C-alpha positions in Angstrom: 0.9 15.0 32.5 -1.6 12.7 34.2 -3.7 12.7 30.9 -0.6 11.8 28.9 -0.1 8.9 31.2 -3.7 7.7 30.8 -3.4 7.8 27.0 0.1 6.2 27.1 -1.2 3.2 29.2 -4.2 2.7 26.8 -2.0 2.9 23.6 0.8 0.7 24.9 -1.8 -1.8 26.5 -3.5 -2.0 23.0 -0.1 -2.7 21.3 0.6 -5.5 23.7 -2.5 -7.3 22.3 -1.1 -7.3 18.7 -0.4 -10.9 17.9 2.1 -10.3 15.2 5.4 -9.8 16.9 7.0 -7.7 14.1 4.0 -5.4 14.1 3.9 -5.1 17.9 7.6 -4.3 18.0 7.2 -1.8 15.2 4.2 -0.1 16.9 6.0 0.1 20.3 9.4 1.3 18.7 8.0 3.9 16.3 5.5 5.3 18.8 8.2 5.7 21.3 10.6 7.3 18.9 7.9 9.9 17.8 7.0 10.6 21.4 10.6 11.2 22.3 11.2 13.4 19.2 8.1 15.5 19.7 9.1 16.1 23.2 12.4 17.6 22.1 10.8 19.6 19.3 7.9 20.9 21.4 10.2 22.2 23.9 12.5 23.9 21.5 9.5 25.5 19.7 7.6 26.4 22.8 4.5 24.5 21.9 2.1 22.5 24.1 4.1 19.5 25.4 1.1 17.5 26.7 -1.1 17.8 23.6 1.9 17.1 21.4 2.9 14.0 23.3 -0.6 12.6 23.1 -0.9 13.3 19.5 2.4 11.4 19.1 1.0 8.3 21.0 -2.1 8.1 18.8 -0.8 9.2 15.4 -0.3 5.7 13.9 -2.7 3.8 16.3 -5.0 2.4 13.4 -2.0 1.4 11.3 -0.8 -0.9 14.0 -4.0 -2.0 15.8 -6.2 -2.4 12.8 -3.4 -3.1 10.4 -5.2 -0.8 7.9 -3.6 0.3 4.6 -1.0 3.1 5.1 -3.0 5.5 2.9 -5.9 5.4 5.5 -4.0 5.2 8.7 -3.8 9.0 9.5 -7.6 9.5 9.0 -8.5 6.3 10.9 -6.1 7.0 13.7 -7.7 10.5 14.0 -11.1 9.0 14.1 -10.2 6.6 16.8 -8.3 9.2 18.8 -11.4 11.5 18.7 -13.7 8.8 20.0 -11.2 7.6 22.7 -10.4 11.1 24.0 -14.0 12.2 24.0 -15.2 9.0 25.8 -12.4 9.6 28.4 -14.1 12.8 29.6 -10.6 14.1 30.3 -10.2 16.6 27.4 -12.0 19.7 26.3 -13.4 19.5 22.8 -10.9 22.1 21.5 -8.0 20.0 22.8 -9.6 16.8 21.0 -10.0 18.8 17.9 -6.3 20.0 18.0 -4.9 16.5 18.7 -7.0 14.9 16.1 -6.4 17.4 13.5 -2.6 16.9 14.0 -3.1 13.2 13.6 -5.2 13.4 10.6 -2.7 15.8 8.8 0.6 14.1 9.7 0.8 12.2 6.5 0.6 15.3 4.4 4.4 16.2 4.7 4.4 18.3 1.5 1.7 20.6 3.0 2.2 23.3 5.6 -0.3 23.4 8.4 -0.5 24.8 11.9 2.5 24.8 14.1 1.2 21.8 16.1 0.6 19.8 12.9 4.1 20.8 11.7 5.4 19.5 15.0 3.9 16.1 14.6 5.1 15.8 10.9 8.6 16.9 11.8 8.8 14.4 14.8 7.6 11.5 12.6 10.3 12.2 10.0 13.0 12.8 12.7 11.8 9.5 14.4 12.1 7.6 11.1 15.6 9.0 10.7 16.6 7.9 14.3 15.3 4.4 13.6 17.3 4.2 10.5 19.8 6.9 9.8 21.0 5.3 6.5 17.7 5.5 4.7 17.4 8.2 2.0 15.4 11.3 2.6 14.4 13.5 -0.4 12.2 16.4 -1.0 10.0 17.7 1.8 11.0 14.8 4.2 14.7 15.9 3.9 13.9 19.5 4.4 11.8 18.6 7.4 14.6 16.6 8.9 17.1 19.3 8.4 14.7 22.0 9.9 14.0 19.7 12.9 17.7 19.2 13.5 18.3 23.1 13.2 15.4 23.7 15.7 17.1 21.2 18.1 20.4 23.0 17.7 19.2 26.4 18.4 
Protein backbone atom coordinates (compact mmCIF):
# COMPACT_ATOMS: atom_id res chain seq x y z
CA UNK A 1 0.00 0.00 0.00
CA UNK A 2 3.05 2.24 -0.39
CA UNK A 3 1.71 3.48 -3.73
CA UNK A 4 -1.66 4.25 -2.15
CA UNK A 5 0.05 6.35 0.52
CA UNK A 6 2.05 8.18 -2.16
CA UNK A 7 -1.16 9.13 -4.01
CA UNK A 8 -2.97 9.96 -0.77
CA UNK A 9 -0.21 12.34 0.29
CA UNK A 10 -0.37 14.08 -3.08
CA UNK A 11 -4.18 14.35 -3.14
CA UNK A 12 -4.59 15.63 0.41
CA UNK A 13 -1.58 17.93 -0.01
CA UNK A 14 -3.30 19.42 -3.06
CA UNK A 15 -6.56 19.77 -1.15
CA UNK A 16 -4.78 21.70 1.61
CA UNK A 17 -3.90 24.36 -0.99
CA UNK A 18 -7.57 25.04 -1.83
CA UNK A 19 -8.27 28.58 -0.62
CA UNK A 20 -12.03 28.25 -0.31
CA UNK A 21 -12.58 26.64 3.09
CA UNK A 22 -15.97 25.11 2.19
CA UNK A 23 -14.57 23.57 -1.00
CA UNK A 24 -11.47 22.32 0.83
CA UNK A 25 -13.62 20.74 3.56
CA UNK A 26 -15.93 19.14 0.99
CA UNK A 27 -12.92 17.74 -0.90
CA UNK A 28 -11.42 16.17 2.19
CA UNK A 29 -14.71 14.90 3.61
CA UNK A 30 -16.07 13.35 0.42
CA UNK A 31 -12.77 11.85 -0.71
CA UNK A 32 -12.26 10.29 2.70
CA UNK A 33 -15.83 8.93 2.69
CA UNK A 34 -15.43 7.35 -0.75
CA UNK A 35 -12.06 5.90 0.27
CA UNK A 36 -13.61 4.31 3.36
CA UNK A 37 -16.65 2.99 1.49
CA UNK A 38 -14.59 1.56 -1.36
CA UNK A 39 -12.41 -0.25 1.16
CA UNK A 40 -15.39 -2.09 2.61
CA UNK A 41 -16.94 -2.83 -0.78
CA UNK A 42 -13.69 -4.00 -2.39
CA UNK A 43 -13.07 -6.42 0.46
CA UNK A 44 -16.66 -7.71 0.37
CA UNK A 45 -16.48 -8.17 -3.43
CA UNK A 46 -12.94 -9.58 -3.55
CA UNK A 47 -11.63 -6.82 -5.83
CA UNK A 48 -8.23 -5.10 -5.92
CA UNK A 49 -8.09 -2.98 -2.78
CA UNK A 50 -5.06 -0.88 -3.71
CA UNK A 51 -6.29 0.13 -7.17
CA UNK A 52 -9.78 0.78 -5.83
CA UNK A 53 -8.53 3.05 -3.06
CA UNK A 54 -6.31 4.99 -5.48
CA UNK A 55 -9.28 5.53 -7.82
CA UNK A 56 -11.31 6.75 -4.83
CA UNK A 57 -8.63 9.30 -3.97
CA UNK A 58 -8.52 10.73 -7.49
CA UNK A 59 -12.15 10.36 -8.59
CA UNK A 60 -13.23 13.99 -7.95
CA UNK A 61 -9.78 15.59 -7.97
CA UNK A 62 -10.50 18.05 -10.81
CA UNK A 63 -13.82 19.09 -9.31
CA UNK A 64 -12.12 20.23 -6.15
CA UNK A 65 -8.71 21.45 -7.32
CA UNK A 66 -9.80 23.00 -10.61
CA UNK A 67 -13.35 23.85 -9.50
CA UNK A 68 -14.52 22.61 -12.91
CA UNK A 69 -18.18 22.15 -13.86
CA UNK A 70 -19.64 18.94 -12.44
CA UNK A 71 -20.42 17.62 -15.93
CA UNK A 72 -16.69 17.63 -16.78
CA UNK A 73 -15.20 16.49 -13.48
CA UNK A 74 -14.96 12.74 -14.14
CA UNK A 75 -13.23 13.18 -17.49
CA UNK A 76 -10.87 15.87 -16.19
CA UNK A 77 -10.09 13.88 -13.04
CA UNK A 78 -9.30 10.83 -15.17
CA UNK A 79 -7.00 12.88 -17.41
CA UNK A 80 -5.22 14.34 -14.40
CA UNK A 81 -4.96 10.91 -12.77
CA UNK A 82 -3.48 9.38 -15.90
CA UNK A 83 -0.80 12.04 -16.15
CA UNK A 84 0.01 11.97 -12.44
CA UNK A 85 0.19 8.18 -12.18
CA UNK A 86 2.24 7.83 -15.36
CA UNK A 87 4.70 10.53 -14.27
CA UNK A 88 5.12 8.85 -10.88
CA UNK A 89 6.68 5.79 -12.59
CA UNK A 90 5.12 3.65 -9.85
CA UNK A 91 2.36 2.03 -11.91
CA UNK A 92 2.08 -0.29 -14.88
CA UNK A 93 0.16 1.12 -17.81
CA UNK A 94 -2.65 -1.44 -17.40
CA UNK A 95 -3.08 -0.30 -13.78
CA UNK A 96 -3.20 3.34 -14.84
CA UNK A 97 -5.73 2.50 -17.53
CA UNK A 98 -7.92 0.61 -15.07
CA UNK A 99 -7.81 3.34 -12.42
CA UNK A 100 -8.49 6.15 -14.86
CA UNK A 101 -11.24 4.22 -16.64
CA UNK A 102 -12.97 3.79 -13.26
CA UNK A 103 -12.65 7.53 -12.62
CA UNK A 104 -13.86 8.49 -16.09
CA UNK A 105 -16.94 6.28 -15.81
CA UNK A 106 -17.97 6.99 -12.22
CA UNK A 107 -20.54 9.66 -13.10
CA UNK A 108 -22.50 7.29 -15.33
CA UNK A 109 -24.52 5.74 -12.53
CA UNK A 110 -27.20 4.50 -14.98
CA UNK A 111 -24.71 2.39 -16.97
CA UNK A 112 -23.24 -0.96 -16.00
CA UNK A 113 -19.48 -1.26 -16.48
CA UNK A 114 -16.65 -3.46 -15.29
CA UNK A 115 -16.73 -4.70 -11.68
CA UNK A 116 -14.08 -2.12 -10.73
CA UNK A 117 -16.10 0.72 -12.30
CA UNK A 118 -19.20 -0.46 -10.51
CA UNK A 119 -17.21 -0.53 -7.28
CA UNK A 120 -16.32 3.17 -7.54
CA UNK A 121 -19.85 4.16 -8.56
CA UNK A 122 -21.32 2.26 -5.63
CA UNK A 123 -18.76 3.64 -3.17
CA UNK A 124 -19.52 7.18 -4.38
CA UNK A 125 -23.26 6.70 -3.81
CA UNK A 126 -22.73 5.00 -0.45
CA UNK A 127 -20.43 7.84 0.64
CA UNK A 128 -23.03 10.45 -0.31
CA UNK A 129 -25.56 8.54 1.76
CA UNK A 130 -23.17 8.36 4.73
CA UNK A 131 -22.55 12.11 4.45
CA UNK A 132 -26.28 12.87 4.44
CA UNK A 133 -28.57 9.92 5.18
CA UNK A 134 -31.67 12.12 4.89
CA UNK A 135 -31.22 12.98 1.23
CA UNK A 136 -33.51 11.31 -1.30
CA UNK A 137 -32.08 8.61 -3.53
CA UNK A 138 -34.12 7.50 -6.53
CA UNK A 139 -33.65 5.34 -9.59
CA UNK A 140 -30.22 3.87 -10.18
CA UNK A 141 -28.67 5.68 -7.20
CA UNK A 142 -31.20 4.11 -4.83
CA UNK A 143 -30.64 0.71 -6.43
CA UNK A 144 -26.87 1.13 -6.08
CA UNK A 145 -27.20 2.12 -2.45
CA UNK A 146 -29.37 -0.90 -1.63
CA UNK A 147 -27.05 -3.26 -3.51
CA UNK A 148 -23.97 -1.84 -1.80
CA UNK A 149 -25.58 -2.27 1.60
CA UNK A 150 -26.57 -5.83 0.72
CA UNK A 151 -22.97 -6.59 -0.31
CA UNK A 152 -21.72 -5.30 3.03
CA UNK A 153 -24.28 -7.45 4.83
CA UNK A 154 -23.31 -10.70 3.12
